PDB file of N, CA, C and O in Angstrom:
ATOM      1  N   UNK A   1      18.980 -15.044 -31.037  1.00  0.00           N
ATOM      2  CA  UNK A   1      17.947 -16.492 -30.888  1.00  0.00           C
ATOM      3  C   UNK A   1      17.501 -16.072 -32.517  1.00  0.00           C
ATOM      4  O   UNK A   1      17.405 -15.005 -33.123  1.00  0.00           O
ATOM      5  N   UNK A   2      17.305 -17.386 -32.834  1.00  0.00           N
ATOM      6  CA  UNK A   2      16.820 -17.566 -33.889  1.00  0.00           C
ATOM      7  C   UNK A   2      15.081 -17.806 -33.646  1.00  0.00           C
ATOM      8  O   UNK A   2      14.675 -17.738 -32.486  1.00  0.00           O
ATOM      9  N   UNK A   3      14.302 -18.023 -34.523  1.00  0.00           N
ATOM     10  CA  UNK A   3      12.878 -18.301 -34.472  1.00  0.00           C
ATOM     11  C   UNK A   3      12.502 -19.473 -33.947  1.00  0.00           C
ATOM     12  O   UNK A   3      11.462 -19.617 -33.305  1.00  0.00           O
ATOM     13  N   UNK A   4      13.631 -20.706 -34.279  1.00  0.00           N
ATOM     14  CA  UNK A   4      12.935 -21.818 -33.707  1.00  0.00           C
ATOM     15  C   UNK A   4      13.150 -21.900 -31.981  1.00  0.00           C
ATOM     16  O   UNK A   4      12.507 -22.504 -31.123  1.00  0.00           O
ATOM     17  N   UNK A   5      14.287 -21.059 -31.902  1.00  0.00           N
ATOM     18  CA  UNK A   5      14.840 -20.883 -30.202  1.00  0.00           C
ATOM     19  C   UNK A   5      13.476 -20.236 -29.909  1.00  0.00           C
ATOM     20  O   UNK A   5      12.601 -20.922 -29.380  1.00  0.00           O
ATOM     21  N   UNK A   6      13.260 -19.008 -30.210  1.00  0.00           N
ATOM     22  CA  UNK A   6      11.906 -18.449 -29.823  1.00  0.00           C
ATOM     23  C   UNK A   6      10.960 -19.169 -29.841  1.00  0.00           C
ATOM     24  O   UNK A   6      10.363 -19.063 -28.770  1.00  0.00           O
ATOM     25  N   UNK A   7      10.390 -20.014 -30.647  1.00  0.00           N
ATOM     26  CA  UNK A   7       8.976 -20.964 -30.671  1.00  0.00           C
ATOM     27  C   UNK A   7       9.186 -22.108 -29.485  1.00  0.00           C
ATOM     28  O   UNK A   7       8.241 -22.500 -28.801  1.00  0.00           O
ATOM     29  N   UNK A   8      10.470 -22.565 -29.339  1.00  0.00           N
ATOM     30  CA  UNK A   8      10.756 -23.804 -28.661  1.00  0.00           C
ATOM     31  C   UNK A   8      10.907 -22.875 -26.884  1.00  0.00           C
ATOM     32  O   UNK A   8      10.921 -23.477 -25.810  1.00  0.00           O
ATOM     33  N   UNK A   9      10.982 -21.646 -27.015  1.00  0.00           N
ATOM     34  CA  UNK A   9      11.141 -21.298 -25.352  1.00  0.00           C
ATOM     35  C   UNK A   9       9.799 -20.327 -24.916  1.00  0.00           C
ATOM     36  O   UNK A   9       9.684 -19.598 -23.931  1.00  0.00           O
ATOM     37  N   UNK A  10       8.935 -20.566 -25.904  1.00  0.00           N
ATOM     38  CA  UNK A  10       7.858 -19.839 -25.520  1.00  0.00           C
ATOM     39  C   UNK A  10       6.808 -20.492 -24.508  1.00  0.00           C
ATOM     40  O   UNK A  10       6.161 -19.742 -23.777  1.00  0.00           O
ATOM     41  N   UNK A  11       6.661 -21.616 -24.463  1.00  0.00           N
ATOM     42  CA  UNK A  11       6.039 -22.279 -23.580  1.00  0.00           C
ATOM     43  C   UNK A  11       6.561 -22.323 -22.241  1.00  0.00           C
ATOM     44  O   UNK A  11       6.051 -22.941 -21.306  1.00  0.00           O
ATOM     45  N   UNK A  12       7.669 -21.592 -22.204  1.00  0.00           N
ATOM     46  CA  UNK A  12       8.211 -21.479 -20.716  1.00  0.00           C
ATOM     47  C   UNK A  12       8.211 -19.961 -20.245  1.00  0.00           C
ATOM     48  O   UNK A  12       7.997 -19.477 -19.133  1.00  0.00           O
ATOM     49  N   UNK A  13       8.597 -19.229 -21.761  1.00  0.00           N
ATOM     50  CA  UNK A  13       8.194 -17.598 -21.817  1.00  0.00           C
ATOM     51  C   UNK A  13       7.773 -16.954 -21.421  1.00  0.00           C
ATOM     52  O   UNK A  13       8.153 -15.957 -20.807  1.00  0.00           O
ATOM     53  N   UNK A  14       6.444 -17.516 -21.769  1.00  0.00           N
ATOM     54  CA  UNK A  14       4.892 -16.893 -21.524  1.00  0.00           C
ATOM     55  C   UNK A  14       4.556 -16.598 -20.480  1.00  0.00           C
ATOM     56  O   UNK A  14       4.327 -15.484 -20.009  1.00  0.00           O
ATOM     57  N   UNK A  15       4.473 -18.143 -19.798  1.00  0.00           N
ATOM     58  CA  UNK A  15       4.034 -18.101 -18.230  1.00  0.00           C
ATOM     59  C   UNK A  15       4.539 -17.251 -17.615  1.00  0.00           C
ATOM     60  O   UNK A  15       3.844 -16.529 -16.900  1.00  0.00           O
ATOM     61  N   UNK A  16       6.326 -17.031 -17.741  1.00  0.00           N
ATOM     62  CA  UNK A  16       6.832 -16.632 -16.503  1.00  0.00           C
ATOM     63  C   UNK A  16       6.581 -15.144 -16.849  1.00  0.00           C
ATOM     64  O   UNK A  16       6.598 -14.427 -15.849  1.00  0.00           O
ATOM     65  N   UNK A  17       6.388 -14.605 -17.835  1.00  0.00           N
ATOM     66  CA  UNK A  17       6.057 -13.517 -18.119  1.00  0.00           C
ATOM     67  C   UNK A  17       4.746 -12.995 -17.402  1.00  0.00           C
ATOM     68  O   UNK A  17       4.741 -12.117 -16.540  1.00  0.00           O
ATOM     69  N   UNK A  18       3.973 -13.460 -17.738  1.00  0.00           N
ATOM     70  CA  UNK A  18       2.624 -13.522 -17.319  1.00  0.00           C
ATOM     71  C   UNK A  18       2.446 -13.401 -15.795  1.00  0.00           C
ATOM     72  O   UNK A  18       1.624 -12.621 -15.314  1.00  0.00           O
ATOM     73  N   UNK A  19       3.184 -14.136 -15.097  1.00  0.00           N
ATOM     74  CA  UNK A  19       3.533 -14.322 -13.499  1.00  0.00           C
ATOM     75  C   UNK A  19       4.366 -12.893 -13.100  1.00  0.00           C
ATOM     76  O   UNK A  19       4.488 -12.572 -11.918  1.00  0.00           O
ATOM     77  N   UNK A  20       4.818 -12.223 -13.992  1.00  0.00           N
ATOM     78  CA  UNK A  20       5.630 -11.031 -13.824  1.00  0.00           C
ATOM     79  C   UNK A  20       4.608  -9.935 -13.770  1.00  0.00           C
ATOM     80  O   UNK A  20       4.628  -9.111 -12.856  1.00  0.00           O
ATOM     81  N   UNK A  21       3.805  -9.911 -14.633  1.00  0.00           N
ATOM     82  CA  UNK A  21       2.980  -9.273 -15.151  1.00  0.00           C
ATOM     83  C   UNK A  21       1.720  -9.232 -14.062  1.00  0.00           C
ATOM     84  O   UNK A  21       1.082  -8.179 -14.028  1.00  0.00           O
ATOM     85  N   UNK A  22       1.395 -10.112 -13.337  1.00  0.00           N
ATOM     86  CA  UNK A  22       0.472 -10.451 -12.249  1.00  0.00           C
ATOM     87  C   UNK A  22       0.721  -9.781 -10.881  1.00  0.00           C
ATOM     88  O   UNK A  22      -0.032  -9.115 -10.171  1.00  0.00           O
ATOM     89  N   UNK A  23       2.392 -10.272 -10.682  1.00  0.00           N
ATOM     90  CA  UNK A  23       3.122  -9.790  -9.157  1.00  0.00           C
ATOM     91  C   UNK A  23       3.274  -8.441  -9.689  1.00  0.00           C
ATOM     92  O   UNK A  23       3.345  -7.711  -8.701  1.00  0.00           O
ATOM     93  N   UNK A  24       3.353  -7.791 -10.675  1.00  0.00           N
ATOM     94  CA  UNK A  24       3.444  -5.882 -10.818  1.00  0.00           C
ATOM     95  C   UNK A  24       2.140  -5.209 -10.323  1.00  0.00           C
ATOM     96  O   UNK A  24       1.985  -4.263  -9.551  1.00  0.00           O
ATOM     97  N   UNK A  25       0.964  -6.218 -11.208  1.00  0.00           N
ATOM     98  CA  UNK A  25      -0.123  -5.691 -10.653  1.00  0.00           C
ATOM     99  C   UNK A  25      -0.729  -5.815  -9.108  1.00  0.00           C
ATOM    100  O   UNK A  25      -1.426  -4.964  -8.555  1.00  0.00           O
ATOM    101  N   UNK A  26      -0.400  -6.769  -8.686  1.00  0.00           N
ATOM    102  CA  UNK A  26      -0.637  -7.312  -7.269  1.00  0.00           C
ATOM    103  C   UNK A  26       0.012  -6.183  -6.319  1.00  0.00           C
ATOM    104  O   UNK A  26      -0.501  -5.690  -5.315  1.00  0.00           O
ATOM    105  N   UNK A  27       1.170  -5.919  -6.843  1.00  0.00           N
ATOM    106  CA  UNK A  27       1.993  -4.628  -5.811  1.00  0.00           C
ATOM    107  C   UNK A  27       1.522  -3.267  -6.115  1.00  0.00           C
ATOM    108  O   UNK A  27       1.282  -2.473  -5.206  1.00  0.00           O
ATOM    109  N   UNK A  28       1.379  -2.968  -7.359  1.00  0.00           N
ATOM    110  CA  UNK A  28       0.251  -2.086  -7.885  1.00  0.00           C
ATOM    111  C   UNK A  28      -0.317  -1.678  -7.111  1.00  0.00           C
ATOM    112  O   UNK A  28      -0.147  -0.581  -6.578  1.00  0.00           O
ATOM    113  N   UNK A  29      -1.572  -2.920  -6.746  1.00  0.00           N
ATOM    114  CA  UNK A  29      -2.987  -2.369  -6.013  1.00  0.00           C
ATOM    115  C   UNK A  29      -2.494  -2.600  -4.488  1.00  0.00           C
ATOM    116  O   UNK A  29      -3.305  -2.236  -3.636  1.00  0.00           O
ATOM    117  N   UNK A  30      -1.273  -3.157  -4.024  1.00  0.00           N
ATOM    118  CA  UNK A  30      -0.849  -3.144  -2.429  1.00  0.00           C
ATOM    119  C   UNK A  30      -0.407  -1.970  -1.833  1.00  0.00           C
ATOM    120  O   UNK A  30      -0.595  -1.598  -0.675  1.00  0.00           O
ATOM    121  N   UNK A  31       0.440  -1.203  -3.088  1.00  0.00           N
ATOM    122  CA  UNK A  31       0.575  -0.130  -2.714  1.00  0.00           C
ATOM    123  C   UNK A  31      -0.458   1.031  -2.763  1.00  0.00           C
ATOM    124  O   UNK A  31      -0.519   1.821  -1.821  1.00  0.00           O
ATOM    125  N   UNK A  32      -1.289   1.151  -3.871  1.00  0.00           N
ATOM    126  CA  UNK A  32      -2.395   2.067  -4.012  1.00  0.00           C
ATOM    127  C   UNK A  32      -3.217   1.887  -2.460  1.00  0.00           C
ATOM    128  O   UNK A  32      -3.714   2.792  -1.789  1.00  0.00           O
ATOM    129  N   UNK A  33      -3.187   0.857  -2.243  1.00  0.00           N
ATOM    130  CA  UNK A  33      -4.294   0.668  -0.728  1.00  0.00           C
ATOM    131  C   UNK A  33      -3.536   1.061   0.314  1.00  0.00           C
ATOM    132  O   UNK A  33      -4.168   1.474   1.286  1.00  0.00           O
ATOM    133  N   UNK A  34      -2.142   1.049   0.400  1.00  0.00           N
ATOM    134  CA  UNK A  34      -1.482   1.533   1.699  1.00  0.00           C
ATOM    135  C   UNK A  34      -1.153   2.726   1.639  1.00  0.00           C
ATOM    136  O   UNK A  34      -0.837   3.241   2.711  1.00  0.00           O
ATOM    137  N   UNK A  35      -1.113   3.482   0.534  1.00  0.00           N
ATOM    138  CA  UNK A  35      -0.895   5.059   0.326  1.00  0.00           C
ATOM    139  C   UNK A  35      -1.806   5.782   0.498  1.00  0.00           C
ATOM    140  O   UNK A  35      -1.573   6.975   0.693  1.00  0.00           O
ATOM    141  N   UNK A  36      -3.279   5.243   0.482  1.00  0.00           N
ATOM    142  CA  UNK A  36      -4.527   5.848   0.730  1.00  0.00           C
ATOM    143  C   UNK A  36      -4.722   6.258   2.121  1.00  0.00           C
ATOM    144  O   UNK A  36      -5.071   5.513   3.037  1.00  0.00           O
ATOM    145  N   UNK A  37      -4.449   7.588   2.202  1.00  0.00           N
ATOM    146  CA  UNK A  37      -4.500   8.649   3.692  1.00  0.00           C
ATOM    147  C   UNK A  37      -6.088   8.467   4.163  1.00  0.00           C
ATOM    148  O   UNK A  37      -6.349   8.937   5.270  1.00  0.00           O
ATOM    149  N   UNK A  38      -7.418   7.688   3.264  1.00  0.00           N
ATOM    150  CA  UNK A  38      -8.388   7.590   3.771  1.00  0.00           C
ATOM    151  C   UNK A  38      -8.454   6.715   4.881  1.00  0.00           C
ATOM    152  O   UNK A  38      -8.992   6.925   5.968  1.00  0.00           O
ATOM    153  N   UNK A  39      -7.915   5.821   4.531  1.00  0.00           N
ATOM    154  CA  UNK A  39      -7.854   4.443   5.414  1.00  0.00           C
ATOM    155  C   UNK A  39      -7.295   4.816   6.795  1.00  0.00           C
ATOM    156  O   UNK A  39      -7.948   4.400   7.753  1.00  0.00           O
ATOM    157  N   UNK A  40      -5.949   5.690   7.106  1.00  0.00           N
ATOM    158  CA  UNK A  40      -5.947   6.329   8.111  1.00  0.00           C
ATOM    159  C   UNK A  40      -6.820   7.037   8.819  1.00  0.00           C
ATOM    160  O   UNK A  40      -6.925   6.814  10.025  1.00  0.00           O
ATOM    161  N   UNK A  41      -7.801   8.272   8.025  1.00  0.00           N
ATOM    162  CA  UNK A  41      -8.657   9.061   8.392  1.00  0.00           C
ATOM    163  C   UNK A  41      -9.586   8.113   9.020  1.00  0.00           C
ATOM    164  O   UNK A  41      -9.812   8.324  10.212  1.00  0.00           O
ATOM    165  N   UNK A  42     -10.178   7.100   8.462  1.00  0.00           N
ATOM    166  CA  UNK A  42     -11.474   6.071   8.741  1.00  0.00           C
ATOM    167  C   UNK A  42     -10.874   5.280  10.343  1.00  0.00           C
ATOM    168  O   UNK A  42     -11.703   4.887  11.165  1.00  0.00           O
ATOM    169  N   UNK A  43      -9.592   5.161  10.555  1.00  0.00           N
ATOM    170  CA  UNK A  43      -8.634   4.576  11.566  1.00  0.00           C
ATOM    171  C   UNK A  43      -8.946   5.434  12.855  1.00  0.00           C
ATOM    172  O   UNK A  43      -9.345   5.089  13.967  1.00  0.00           O
ATOM    173  N   UNK A  44      -8.550   6.966  12.201  1.00  0.00           N
ATOM    174  CA  UNK A  44      -8.695   8.082  13.501  1.00  0.00           C
ATOM    175  C   UNK A  44     -10.157   8.000  13.884  1.00  0.00           C
ATOM    176  O   UNK A  44     -10.372   7.979  15.096  1.00  0.00           O
ATOM    177  N   UNK A  45     -11.189   7.951  13.084  1.00  0.00           N
ATOM    178  CA  UNK A  45     -12.726   8.405  13.463  1.00  0.00           C
ATOM    179  C   UNK A  45     -12.985   6.832  14.009  1.00  0.00           C
ATOM    180  O   UNK A  45     -13.268   6.885  15.206  1.00  0.00           O
ATOM    181  N   UNK A  46     -12.979   5.718  13.601  1.00  0.00           N
ATOM    182  CA  UNK A  46     -12.943   4.676  14.688  1.00  0.00           C
ATOM    183  C   UNK A  46     -12.449   5.190  16.202  1.00  0.00           C
ATOM    184  O   UNK A  46     -13.248   5.472  17.096  1.00  0.00           O
ATOM    185  N   UNK A  47     -11.005   5.263  16.335  1.00  0.00           N
ATOM    186  CA  UNK A  47     -10.275   5.341  17.519  1.00  0.00           C
ATOM    187  C   UNK A  47     -11.060   6.639  18.262  1.00  0.00           C
ATOM    188  O   UNK A  47     -11.208   6.663  19.484  1.00  0.00           O
ATOM    189  N   UNK A  48     -11.548   7.724  17.369  1.00  0.00           N
ATOM    190  CA  UNK A  48     -12.242   8.178  18.363  1.00  0.00           C
ATOM    191  C   UNK A  48     -13.549   7.934  19.038  1.00  0.00           C
ATOM    192  O   UNK A  48     -13.857   8.355  20.153  1.00  0.00           O
ATOM    193  N   UNK A  49     -14.504   6.993  18.007  1.00  0.00           N
ATOM    194  CA  UNK A  49     -15.461   6.100  18.761  1.00  0.00           C
ATOM    195  C   UNK A  49     -15.182   5.474  19.605  1.00  0.00           C
ATOM    196  O   UNK A  49     -15.844   5.583  20.637  1.00  0.00           O
ATOM    197  N   UNK A  50     -14.369   4.787  19.561  1.00  0.00           N
ATOM    198  CA  UNK A  50     -13.689   3.956  21.119  1.00  0.00           C
ATOM    199  C   UNK A  50     -13.494   4.994  21.911  1.00  0.00           C
ATOM    200  O   UNK A  50     -14.480   5.019  22.647  1.00  0.00           O
ATOM    201  N   UNK A  51     -12.962   5.648  22.115  1.00  0.00           N
ATOM    202  CA  UNK A  51     -12.600   7.213  23.203  1.00  0.00           C
ATOM    203  C   UNK A  51     -13.881   7.153  23.611  1.00  0.00           C
ATOM    204  O   UNK A  51     -14.045   6.804  24.780  1.00  0.00           O
ATOM    205  N   UNK A  52     -14.983   7.438  22.865  1.00  0.00           N
ATOM    206  CA  UNK A  52     -16.305   8.355  23.136  1.00  0.00           C
ATOM    207  C   UNK A  52     -16.810   7.226  23.571  1.00  0.00           C
ATOM    208  O   UNK A  52     -17.402   7.598  24.584  1.00  0.00           O
ATOM    209  N   UNK A  53     -16.999   5.900  23.465  1.00  0.00           N
ATOM    210  CA  UNK A  53     -17.444   4.775  23.769  1.00  0.00           C
ATOM    211  C   UNK A  53     -17.107   4.089  25.369  1.00  0.00           C
ATOM    212  O   UNK A  53     -17.825   3.332  26.022  1.00  0.00           O
ATOM    213  N   UNK A  54     -15.831   4.620  25.696  1.00  0.00           N
ATOM    214  CA  UNK A  54     -15.269   4.504  26.682  1.00  0.00           C
ATOM    215  C   UNK A  54     -14.957   2.757  26.920  1.00  0.00           C
ATOM    216  O   UNK A  54     -15.076   1.987  27.873  1.00  0.00           O
ATOM    217  N   UNK A  55     -14.490   2.635  25.463  1.00  0.00           N
ATOM    218  CA  UNK A  55     -13.620   1.378  25.127  1.00  0.00           C
ATOM    219  C   UNK A  55     -11.998   1.521  25.821  1.00  0.00           C
ATOM    220  O   UNK A  55     -11.512   0.676  26.573  1.00  0.00           O
ATOM    221  N   UNK A  56     -11.376   2.667  25.418  1.00  0.00           N
ATOM    222  CA  UNK A  56     -10.034   2.925  25.858  1.00  0.00           C
ATOM    223  C   UNK A  56     -10.182   4.566  26.579  1.00  0.00           C
ATOM    224  O   UNK A  56     -11.165   5.308  26.581  1.00  0.00           O
ATOM    225  N   UNK A  57      -8.904   4.765  27.123  1.00  0.00           N
ATOM    226  CA  UNK A  57      -8.871   5.488  27.739  1.00  0.00           C
ATOM    227  C   UNK A  57      -8.018   6.874  27.282  1.00  0.00           C
ATOM    228  O   UNK A  57      -7.680   6.848  26.099  1.00  0.00           O
ATOM    229  N   UNK A  58      -7.679   7.893  27.920  1.00  0.00           N
ATOM    230  CA  UNK A  58      -7.129   9.205  26.939  1.00  0.00           C
ATOM    231  C   UNK A  58      -5.575   8.823  26.472  1.00  0.00           C
ATOM    232  O   UNK A  58      -4.982   9.207  25.464  1.00  0.00           O
ATOM    233  N   UNK A  59      -5.050   7.828  27.670  1.00  0.00           N
ATOM    234  CA  UNK A  59      -3.318   7.525  27.633  1.00  0.00           C
ATOM    235  C   UNK A  59      -3.482   6.874  26.450  1.00  0.00           C
ATOM    236  O   UNK A  59      -3.396   7.756  25.596  1.00  0.00           O
ATOM    237  N   UNK A  60      -3.682   5.764  25.886  1.00  0.00           N
ATOM    238  CA  UNK A  60      -4.208   5.029  24.803  1.00  0.00           C
ATOM    239  C   UNK A  60      -4.807   5.320  23.828  1.00  0.00           C
ATOM    240  O   UNK A  60      -4.650   4.718  22.766  1.00  0.00           O
ATOM    241  N   UNK A  61      -5.913   6.660  24.042  1.00  0.00           N
ATOM    242  CA  UNK A  61      -6.254   7.120  22.396  1.00  0.00           C
ATOM    243  C   UNK A  61      -4.934   7.971  22.081  1.00  0.00           C
ATOM    244  O   UNK A  61      -4.428   7.994  20.960  1.00  0.00           O
ATOM    245  N   UNK A  62      -4.364   8.757  23.328  1.00  0.00           N
ATOM    246  CA  UNK A  62      -3.144   9.950  22.345  1.00  0.00           C
ATOM    247  C   UNK A  62      -2.015   8.804  21.775  1.00  0.00           C
ATOM    248  O   UNK A  62      -1.284   9.101  20.829  1.00  0.00           O
ATOM    249  N   UNK A  63      -1.928   7.302  22.519  1.00  0.00           N
ATOM    250  CA  UNK A  63      -0.365   6.810  22.198  1.00  0.00           C
ATOM    251  C   UNK A  63      -0.982   6.492  20.450  1.00  0.00           C
ATOM    252  O   UNK A  63      -0.370   6.982  19.501  1.00  0.00           O
ATOM    253  N   UNK A  64      -2.113   5.714  20.260  1.00  0.00           N
ATOM    254  CA  UNK A  64      -2.655   5.336  19.028  1.00  0.00           C
ATOM    255  C   UNK A  64      -2.236   6.525  18.059  1.00  0.00           C
ATOM    256  O   UNK A  64      -1.409   6.574  17.148  1.00  0.00           O
ATOM    257  N   UNK A  65      -3.197   7.557  18.639  1.00  0.00           N
ATOM    258  CA  UNK A  65      -3.353   8.939  17.573  1.00  0.00           C
ATOM    259  C   UNK A  65      -2.011   9.207  17.087  1.00  0.00           C
ATOM    260  O   UNK A  65      -1.849   9.227  15.867  1.00  0.00           O
ATOM    261  N   UNK A  66      -0.987   9.423  17.889  1.00  0.00           N
ATOM    262  CA  UNK A  66       0.453   9.448  17.418  1.00  0.00           C
ATOM    263  C   UNK A  66       1.213   8.591  16.219  1.00  0.00           C
ATOM    264  O   UNK A  66       2.027   8.830  15.327  1.00  0.00           O
ATOM    265  N   UNK A  67       0.550   7.577  16.666  1.00  0.00           N
ATOM    266  CA  UNK A  67       1.168   6.124  15.536  1.00  0.00           C
ATOM    267  C   UNK A  67       0.287   6.484  14.171  1.00  0.00           C
ATOM    268  O   UNK A  67       0.755   6.335  13.042  1.00  0.00           O
ATOM    269  N   UNK A  68      -0.738   6.863  14.373  1.00  0.00           N
ATOM    270  CA  UNK A  68      -1.855   7.305  13.072  1.00  0.00           C
ATOM    271  C   UNK A  68      -1.347   8.425  12.385  1.00  0.00           C
ATOM    272  O   UNK A  68      -1.520   8.665  11.190  1.00  0.00           O
ATOM    273  N   UNK A  69      -0.848   8.954  13.022  1.00  0.00           N
ATOM    274  CA  UNK A  69      -0.686  10.686  12.452  1.00  0.00           C
ATOM    275  C   UNK A  69       1.049  10.575  11.858  1.00  0.00           C
ATOM    276  O   UNK A  69       1.473  11.155  10.858  1.00  0.00           O
ATOM    277  N   UNK A  70       1.806   9.728  12.723  1.00  0.00           N
ATOM    278  CA  UNK A  70       2.929   9.162  12.044  1.00  0.00           C
ATOM    279  C   UNK A  70       2.942   8.869  10.617  1.00  0.00           C
ATOM    280  O   UNK A  70       3.475   9.492   9.698  1.00  0.00           O
ATOM    281  N   UNK A  71       2.148   7.639  10.607  1.00  0.00           N
ATOM    282  CA  UNK A  71       1.935   6.827   9.586  1.00  0.00           C
ATOM    283  C   UNK A  71       1.476   7.676   7.950  1.00  0.00           C
ATOM    284  O   UNK A  71       1.941   7.493   6.825  1.00  0.00           O
ATOM    285  N   UNK A  72       0.264   8.734   8.492  1.00  0.00           N
ATOM    286  CA  UNK A  72      -0.496   9.680   7.672  1.00  0.00           C
ATOM    287  C   UNK A  72       0.727  10.483   7.305  1.00  0.00           C
ATOM    288  O   UNK A  72       0.612  10.990   6.189  1.00  0.00           O
ATOM    289  N   UNK A  73       1.769  10.725   7.866  1.00  0.00           N
ATOM    290  CA  UNK A  73       2.616  11.737   7.267  1.00  0.00           C
ATOM    291  C   UNK A  73       3.589  11.161   6.267  1.00  0.00           C
ATOM    292  O   UNK A  73       3.902  11.575   5.151  1.00  0.00           O
ATOM    293  N   UNK A  74       4.057   9.916   7.063  1.00  0.00           N
ATOM    294  CA  UNK A  74       4.976   9.141   6.136  1.00  0.00           C
ATOM    295  C   UNK A  74       4.053   8.827   4.477  1.00  0.00           C
ATOM    296  O   UNK A  74       4.658   8.887   3.406  1.00  0.00           O
ATOM    297  N   UNK A  75       2.762   8.549   4.555  1.00  0.00           N
ATOM    298  CA  UNK A  75       1.811   8.731   3.222  1.00  0.00           C
ATOM    299  C   UNK A  75       1.785   9.728   2.516  1.00  0.00           C
ATOM    300  O   UNK A  75       1.666   9.560   1.303  1.00  0.00           O
ATOM    301  N   UNK A  76       1.859  10.680   2.900  1.00  0.00           N
ATOM    302  CA  UNK A  76       1.899  12.218   2.449  1.00  0.00           C
ATOM    303  C   UNK A  76       2.888  12.402   1.986  1.00  0.00           C
ATOM    304  O   UNK A  76       2.752  12.868   0.854  1.00  0.00           O
ATOM    305  N   UNK A  77       4.316  12.223   2.400  1.00  0.00           N
ATOM    306  CA  UNK A  77       5.613  11.748   2.037  1.00  0.00           C
ATOM    307  C   UNK A  77       5.696  11.422   1.173  1.00  0.00           C
ATOM    308  O   UNK A  77       6.313  12.123   0.371  1.00  0.00           O
ATOM    309  N   UNK A  78       5.056   9.957   0.670  1.00  0.00           N
ATOM    310  CA  UNK A  78       5.322   9.415  -0.363  1.00  0.00           C
ATOM    311  C   UNK A  78       4.760   9.685  -1.242  1.00  0.00           C
ATOM    312  O   UNK A  78       5.248   9.595  -2.368  1.00  0.00           O
ATOM    313  N   UNK A  79       3.712  10.048  -1.043  1.00  0.00           N
ATOM    314  CA  UNK A  79       3.004  10.606  -2.187  1.00  0.00           C
ATOM    315  C   UNK A  79       3.603  11.598  -3.267  1.00  0.00           C
ATOM    316  O   UNK A  79       3.585  11.696  -4.494  1.00  0.00           O
ATOM    317  N   UNK A  80       4.255  12.428  -1.967  1.00  0.00           N
ATOM    318  CA  UNK A  80       4.866  14.203  -2.586  1.00  0.00           C
ATOM    319  C   UNK A  80       5.639  13.214  -3.306  1.00  0.00           C
ATOM    320  O   UNK A  80       5.374  13.046  -4.496  1.00  0.00           O
ATOM    321  N   UNK A  81       6.511  12.569  -2.787  1.00  0.00           N
ATOM    322  CA  UNK A  81       7.838  11.896  -3.553  1.00  0.00           C
ATOM    323  C   UNK A  81       7.405  10.999  -4.922  1.00  0.00           C
ATOM    324  O   UNK A  81       8.120  10.967  -5.924  1.00  0.00           O
ATOM    325  N   UNK A  82       6.245  10.346  -4.815  1.00  0.00           N
ATOM    326  CA  UNK A  82       5.807   9.416  -6.104  1.00  0.00           C
ATOM    327  C   UNK A  82       5.543  11.272  -6.982  1.00  0.00           C
ATOM    328  O   UNK A  82       6.432  11.507  -7.801  1.00  0.00           O
ATOM    329  N   UNK A  83       4.576  12.307  -6.844  1.00  0.00           N
ATOM    330  CA  UNK A  83       4.168  13.169  -7.588  1.00  0.00           C
ATOM    331  C   UNK A  83       5.569  13.938  -8.016  1.00  0.00           C
ATOM    332  O   UNK A  83       5.629  14.598  -9.053  1.00  0.00           O
ATOM    333  N   UNK A  84       6.462  13.818  -7.298  1.00  0.00           N
ATOM    334  CA  UNK A  84       7.680  14.647  -7.896  1.00  0.00           C
ATOM    335  C   UNK A  84       8.805  13.909  -8.927  1.00  0.00           C
ATOM    336  O   UNK A  84       9.843  14.375  -9.398  1.00  0.00           O
ATOM    337  N   UNK A  85       8.122  12.435  -9.105  1.00  0.00           N
ATOM    338  CA  UNK A  85       8.937  11.666  -9.911  1.00  0.00           C
ATOM    339  C   UNK A  85      10.300  10.825  -8.907  1.00  0.00           C
ATOM    340  O   UNK A  85      11.173  10.270  -9.575  1.00  0.00           O
ATOM    341  N   UNK A  86      10.378  10.788  -7.899  1.00  0.00           N
ATOM    342  CA  UNK A  86      11.437   9.930  -6.931  1.00  0.00           C
ATOM    343  C   UNK A  86      11.015   8.569  -6.640  1.00  0.00           C
ATOM    344  O   UNK A  86      11.602   8.016  -5.710  1.00  0.00           O
ATOM    345  N   UNK A  87      10.253   8.025  -7.159  1.00  0.00           N
ATOM    346  CA  UNK A  87       9.878   6.601  -6.850  1.00  0.00           C
ATOM    347  C   UNK A  87       9.297   6.043  -7.970  1.00  0.00           C
ATOM    348  O   UNK A  87       8.908   4.875  -7.948  1.00  0.00           O
TER     349      UNK A  87
END
């Protein structure tokens, strides 16, 4: 491409590149928040408080706990894969 074509394409290419950068930043922030083990730990504490307050029974607690522990396992696996350079 010649310099004229680059200049003529700039009004379109620059905003498109900017949108791509914004999308990558949003994705990175969402991944960071999703892969935060503290989110699951906080949910576990809240679940325990609900059990202690009598809002849920033991069966509901155990069912929810299994789901949270599986999600925590998935997060730790994803973090380990990322650290190993697989993602």
